[in-house]
N, C-alpha and C positions, 0 to 999 in steps of 0.2 A: 237130795242131801244124803250122805251116807259116809261110812268109813270114819277115819280119824278126825277129819275136819268137823264132823257133826257133833262130836263129844268134846272137842277142844283139847285134844291131847298132843297135837303137833307142836314141835319145838323148833325154833330157829337156831338154837345153840345147844351145845352139850357140855356136861361137866368134864373138864379136862384135867382134873386133879389126879395125881398118880394113885394107883391102887396099891395098898400096903397090906401085907399079911399081918393078922393079929395073933397068930399062933403057928406052931411048927407045921401042922397039917396044911394050913393055908399057904405057907411058904413053899412047901413041897409041891402043891398044886400050881402055884404061880410059876415055879421053876419048870414044871412039866409043860405049861403053856408056852413058855419061852423056848424050850429046847425040843419039843416034839411036834410032829405035823398033825396028829389027831389025838384028842383027849376025850375020854368018856368020864363023866362025873356022876356018881350015884350018891344017894343019901338025901338028907334034909337040905332045903334051900337056905 
């Protein structure tokens, strides 16, 4: 036994709800994800 199965974290489905920005900075980040090929994000999670 080992890996994901051992600790029960595997999922059969994913949350498919749309991601929405909560502020202007997040909107800028989401726009960059949609329009650029490579994005680097820094700062707090």
